N, C-alpha and C positions, 0 to 999 in steps of 0.2 A: 282288372283282368276280366276277360269275357267269360261267359258260362262254359263255353266250349274248352277254353284253355284250363279253366279250373277242373272240368271232368278229366281231361288229359293227365294233369298233374296229380289228381287224386288217384287215378288208375295206375300210374307209375308207382305211387306210394304203396297201394294194394299189392300190386305184383311184386314189389320189392320185398314184401313180407313173406312171399313164397319163394323167393329166390331170384334168379337171374331175369331181367326184363328186357324182352326183345320187341322189336317193331310188330312182328307178326302177332304177338300176344296182345298187345295193345289194341291193335285192329280187330282182333277176333273178339275180344271182351266188349269193346265198344260198338262193334257191328259197323265199323267204317273201313275205307280202303287204306292200303299201305301209304300211298301217296298223301293222303289226308293226315295220317299220322306223322309222317316226315315233315309236313308244313307245320304242323303244330310243335312238333319237338324242336324245329329250327327257331320259332318264335320264343318258346320256353328257354331255349339255350341262350338266345340273345338277351334274355332277361336275367340271365344269371341263375336260373332256377334248376337246371339240369345240364348233364354233359352226355353227348352222344357222338360216336364216330360212325360213319357209315359201315353197316354190316357188323356193328358190336354192340354190346350191351348198353342200356340206358341206366345212368345214375343221377340221383338227385344230389344237388349240391347242398350245403348246409342250409343255405337260404331256401332251397327248394324244399327241404324236409321240414323247415318250420312253416312255410307257407302251406305245404300238403298237410301237416298235422292239424293246423288251423282249420282247414277246410274239413277234414275228417271228424274233428271234435264237434263242429257245427253240425254236420250231417248226423252224427251219432246222437246228439242232443235232441235234434229234431224228431228223429225216428222215435226215440224214447218218449219225447213229450206227446208225440201223436198216438203212441200206443198206450201210454199209462194215463195221460190227463184227458185226452180227447176219446180214446177208447176205440180207435179204429184197428182193424186186423193188421198184423205184422207186414203183410204184402202191401197193403194201402199205405201204411206209415212210411215203409221204404221208398216207394215211389214218390209219394208226396214230398218227403224230405229231401229227395234229390232235386226236385223242382224248386222247392222253397229255399234251400240253402243258398241259391244263387240270387233271389229276388228280395229276400227279407232285409229290411234296413237293419243297421247296428242297433238303433234305439229299440226297435220291437224285439230283436232278438234278446237284448239285455233284459227287457222287461219280462219276457218269457222265463228266462233264467231265474229271475227274482221271484217271479210268481211260483215257480217250482220249489224254491228254496223256502219261501214262507209256508208252503203246504206240507214240508217235511217235519 
């Protein structure tokens, strides 16, 4: 899945925590146009990750919930790692984690987690 699609899926998940998810909310939070959101939602729907009917609420499928939680867990771990181990500011940690979550190999990610467990 592309970085962009992961961002959309993650945002739908975050917005779901707050209540109903609408296209305008996604567009506003990500700073993109409504047509861009609709294109991404169509792709995510084709992959079985969410359901959306025009002018209606967006819902994650069970598969989408699992995928979104994986993305959120990775993001959260990287943010915490950067703050506690590396010692960067919360703002920098958040921004860098958002970039890293999409690019970091699974091998490196697992090694970082193991490193943190050894330090506990």
